[in-house]
Backbone bond lengths (Angstrom), bond angles and torsions (degrees), N, CA, C in turn:
res aa  C-N    CA-C-N  psi(-1)  N-CA   C-N-CA  omega(-1)  CA-C   N-CA-C  phi
1 M - - - 1.447 - - 1.530 109.17 -
2 I 1.300 116.87 130.15 1.455 122.47 -179.73 1.528 108.70 -86.98
3 Q 1.324 114.97 128.20 1.456 120.09 -179.89 1.516 110.39 -97.01
4 S 1.307 114.95 150.73 1.454 119.82 175.95 1.527 109.82 -71.34
5 T 1.305 115.33 160.59 1.462 120.97 177.29 1.523 110.27 -61.09
6 M 1.343 116.24 -37.25 1.469 120.14 178.89 1.524 110.76 -64.01
7 A 1.332 117.38 -41.31 1.464 120.97 179.36 1.519 110.57 -64.33
8 Q 1.328 116.61 -42.36 1.461 120.53 178.51 1.524 110.82 -62.85
9 A 1.319 116.87 -41.65 1.466 121.24 179.19 1.527 110.55 -64.49
10 L 1.327 116.66 -40.40 1.460 120.55 179.07 1.527 110.65 -65.77
11 E 1.316 117.30 -43.14 1.468 120.66 177.17 1.524 110.54 -60.21
12 Q 1.312 117.53 -42.58 1.466 121.10 178.75 1.527 110.89 -63.63
13 Q 1.325 116.42 -37.96 1.463 121.16 178.23 1.530 109.92 -65.22
14 L 1.332 116.82 -44.98 1.461 120.71 177.73 1.525 110.07 -60.91
15 E 1.325 115.93 -45.90 1.464 120.86 -178.80 1.527 111.01 -60.87
16 Q 1.311 116.63 -45.52 1.461 120.91 -179.24 1.529 110.68 -59.49
17 K 1.314 116.41 -45.55 1.468 119.65 -178.72 1.533 111.39 -68.09
18 L 1.323 117.47 -39.17 1.458 120.43 -178.51 1.526 112.45 -71.73
19 H 1.324 117.24 -18.93 1.467 119.99 176.97 1.522 111.64 -67.22
20 T 1.331 118.15 -12.11 1.467 120.20 174.92 1.526 110.86 -65.01
21 L 1.343 117.03 -17.75 1.471 121.91 177.55 1.531 111.54 -88.93
22 T 1.316 117.98 5.55 1.458 124.52 -179.99 1.533 110.65 46.44
23 P 1.314 116.99 65.17 1.472 120.04 -175.71 1.526 113.57 -71.08
24 D 1.337 114.33 145.31 1.454 121.73 168.96 1.525 108.52 -79.73
25 F 1.330 115.40 -29.62 1.459 122.57 178.97 1.513 107.47 -149.40
26 L 1.321 116.37 135.76 1.462 121.72 176.78 1.512 108.35 -144.08
27 Q 1.334 114.91 125.83 1.463 120.88 176.42 1.521 107.47 -134.37
28 I 1.325 115.31 129.50 1.464 121.39 176.81 1.516 106.64 -121.68
29 I 1.327 116.02 123.97 1.460 121.47 -178.84 1.520 108.76 -120.84
30 N 1.313 115.77 128.89 1.463 121.52 174.53 1.524 107.29 -79.84
31 E 1.323 116.59 112.04 1.462 121.77 -179.62 1.525 112.39 -106.66
32 S 1.301 116.78 19.32 1.464 121.22 -176.91 1.520 112.38 -57.83
33 H 1.315 117.09 -34.33 1.466 121.23 -178.98 1.531 112.36 -64.35
34 M 1.336 117.64 -16.60 1.463 122.07 -178.41 1.524 112.50 -88.74
35 H 1.317 117.57 -2.32 1.463 120.98 -172.29 1.513 111.68 -114.38
36 S 1.332 113.93 149.23 1.461 119.55 -179.62 1.518 110.33 -79.29
37 G 1.296 114.95 171.81 1.454 120.22 179.74 1.507 110.50 95.94
38 P 1.322 115.82 -171.12 1.467 119.58 -178.14 1.529 111.07 -61.02
39 A 1.295 116.33 146.19 1.462 121.82 179.79 1.518 109.73 -73.55
40 T 1.314 116.10 101.60 1.465 121.39 176.13 1.520 107.77 -133.15
41 D 1.296 116.11 152.05 1.459 121.17 176.67 1.517 107.99 -89.52
42 S 1.340 116.11 80.14 1.454 119.96 -172.75 1.524 114.60 -136.63
43 H 1.330 118.13 1.17 1.463 122.31 -179.49 1.527 108.56 -116.31
44 F 1.336 115.91 119.82 1.456 120.12 -176.26 1.522 111.59 -130.34
45 K 1.321 114.35 149.13 1.462 122.18 174.69 1.527 106.73 -115.11
46 V 1.331 116.17 125.52 1.455 121.81 -179.32 1.518 109.00 -116.60
47 T 1.323 115.40 126.00 1.460 121.69 170.69 1.518 105.69 -114.38
48 L 1.323 115.61 121.61 1.462 120.27 -175.24 1.519 109.31 -136.88
49 V 1.317 115.50 128.59 1.464 122.64 177.08 1.519 107.24 -115.95
50 S 1.331 116.03 123.82 1.460 119.76 -177.59 1.525 110.40 -153.18
51 S 1.317 115.58 144.32 1.465 119.74 174.69 1.529 110.74 -68.24
52 A 1.335 117.11 -12.31 1.467 120.67 174.57 1.531 110.60 -63.52
53 F 1.334 117.07 -16.41 1.458 121.33 -179.63 1.534 113.15 -97.40
54 D 1.327 117.91 -0.02 1.471 120.85 177.92 1.525 109.70 -58.48
55 G 1.319 116.54 123.24 1.457 121.47 176.63 1.523 114.61 70.02
56 V 1.325 117.59 12.71 1.466 121.57 -178.17 1.530 108.82 -104.85
57 R 1.322 116.40 130.60 1.464 120.71 179.84 1.528 110.68 -65.93
58 T 1.322 115.51 156.68 1.463 122.50 -176.59 1.527 112.04 -55.18
59 V 1.310 117.77 -46.19 1.465 121.13 -178.07 1.526 110.43 -61.25
60 A 1.314 117.16 -42.70 1.468 121.04 -179.99 1.531 110.91 -66.60
61 R 1.328 117.46 -34.58 1.465 120.87 176.36 1.530 109.63 -62.55
62 H 1.327 115.33 -47.87 1.465 120.24 179.53 1.527 110.58 -61.25
63 Q 1.323 117.10 -43.84 1.458 120.72 179.71 1.528 111.09 -60.42
64 K 1.330 116.04 -38.58 1.469 120.29 179.07 1.523 110.40 -62.75
65 V 1.334 117.27 -46.08 1.465 121.07 -179.88 1.524 110.45 -67.81
66 Y 1.337 117.08 -41.45 1.465 119.55 177.16 1.525 110.64 -58.97
67 G 1.315 117.49 -39.02 1.458 121.20 178.59 1.518 112.05 -64.49
68 I 1.317 116.11 -42.29 1.467 120.72 179.57 1.527 110.84 -65.41
69 L 1.342 116.50 -37.59 1.465 121.34 -175.81 1.530 112.89 -103.18
70 A 1.318 117.48 22.44 1.472 121.56 -175.83 1.520 112.68 -54.66
71 E 1.313 117.13 -43.12 1.461 120.76 -178.43 1.532 111.37 -63.07
72 E 1.314 116.39 -44.40 1.467 120.48 -179.88 1.527 111.61 -67.89
73 L 1.319 117.06 -34.81 1.462 120.66 179.41 1.530 112.28 -71.72
74 Q 1.320 117.21 -19.03 1.466 121.46 175.41 1.522 111.58 -85.32
75 G 1.314 116.98 -11.11 1.462 120.16 -175.07 1.508 113.35 -131.75
76 P 1.320 116.74 -99.96 1.466 119.99 -167.95 1.528 116.01 -72.12
77 V 1.332 118.80 -21.63 1.469 120.33 -177.92 1.523 109.15 -95.61
78 H 1.323 115.61 118.72 1.468 121.41 -179.73 1.524 110.97 -92.85
79 A 1.335 116.65 -39.00 1.465 121.01 -177.22 1.521 109.26 -138.72
80 L 1.338 114.74 140.52 1.450 120.70 -177.52 1.520 108.37 -138.32
81 A 1.319 116.72 110.84 1.467 121.93 175.17 1.517 107.08 -89.89
82 L 1.320 116.78 121.56 1.459 121.16 -175.82 1.522 111.08 -111.03
83 H 1.328 114.60 129.23 1.461 122.78 173.79 1.520 104.94 -125.79
84 L 1.345 115.79 99.81 1.461 122.29 -169.85 1.520 109.69 -117.92
85 Y 1.342 116.28 124.18 1.451 120.90 -173.33 1.523 111.83 -133.72
86 S 1.322 114.79 150.38 1.461 120.06 167.25 1.526 106.54 -79.64
87 P 1.325 118.87 161.45 1.465 120.02 178.69 1.534 112.74 -56.84
88 E 1.323 117.22 -38.36 1.468 120.74 179.40 1.527 110.88 -64.80
89 E 1.320 117.34 -43.92 1.470 120.80 178.01 1.528 110.77 -62.92
90 W 1.327 115.87 -40.98 1.464 121.10 -178.03 1.524 111.09 -62.25
91 R 1.333 117.45 -38.13 1.466 120.98 179.73 1.521 111.59 -60.97
92 S 1.319 117.73 -29.42 1.467 120.82 -178.60 1.530 113.02 -89.27
93 M 1.338 116.66 -4.94 1.468 120.55 -179.29 1.518 110.15 -81.59
94 E 1.301 115.97 142.15 1.454 119.72 174.67 1.522 110.01 -88.37
95 Q 1.333 116.18 -35.24 1.461 121.38 179.22 1.521 109.65 -168.52
96 V 1.306 115.02 165.09 1.461 120.80 176.98 1.530 107.61 -72.70
97 P 1.328 118.08 136.14 1.465 119.51 178.06 1.530 111.61 -58.40
98 A 1.316 115.47 140.22 1.466 120.73 177.28 1.523 109.33 -71.70
99 S 1.300 115.59 147.91 1.466 120.43 177.23 1.524 109.37 -80.98
100 P 1.336 117.01 140.40 1.463 119.52 177.69 1.526 110.89 -73.39
101 N 1.302 116.05 161.02 1.459 120.19 173.93 1.515 108.90 -68.76
102 C 1.300 116.38 146.30 1.452 122.20 179.94 1.526 109.61 -70.52
103 L 1.314 116.07 134.40 1.461 120.92 175.36 1.521 111.02 -119.14
104 G 1.318 116.42 10.94 1.457 120.69 -177.31 1.508 112.31 -84.72
105 G 1.311 115.07 171.67 1.462 121.72 174.45 1.504 112.87 57.16
106 S 1.314 116.39 -134.87 1.458 121.89 -173.88 1.522 112.53 -65.22
107 K 1.340 118.45 -26.17 1.462 120.28 -179.71 1.522 110.87 -67.91
108 S 1.340 118.02 -42.59 1.454 119.35 -179.83 1.526 110.72 -70.23
109 E 1.329 117.07 -34.86 1.455 120.24 178.22 1.520 110.59 -66.51
110 A 1.343 116.82 -40.56 1.460 120.83 177.69 1.515 109.73 -64.35
111 G 1.338 116.24 -41.55 1.461 119.56 178.84 1.511 112.00 -63.76
112 S 1.341 117.43 -39.78 1.459 121.02 178.02 1.522 110.44 -64.85
113 A 1.328 116.15 -40.14 1.449 119.41 -179.46 1.523 110.64 -65.98
114 D 1.335 116.62 -37.59 1.471 119.86 179.27 1.524 110.68 -64.87
115 H 1.342 116.35 -37.78 1.466 119.93 -177.15 1.514 111.93 -79.54
116 A 1.316 118.07 -20.13 1.455 121.14 -177.55 1.521 113.29 -76.32
117 S 1.331 116.68 -21.69 1.461 118.38 -176.20 1.505 113.75 -83.59
């Protein structure tokens, strides 16, 4: 899938900001094509492994990333799937969880209409 220049720039911006957590592994995937509604580059999946997450609860990890990306979450980023691991947790992972198909917007309405008949 070919990404727009704006999407690439946004991914680079996210990556640059997330590097403040000194990641052992960082992957940012634009999943906008999987979501209903207007075609915008606004849905991202982030997998980040960092010792900054050692002994930190899941909610606090998410809050830390939300704080780092606050500006983007107020503007160009509509949805952010976060998979945040300590290095020890990452070693026990077989793979990053797959993202579910979007059921929001027109897709959920179409599904409801199909089930109503």
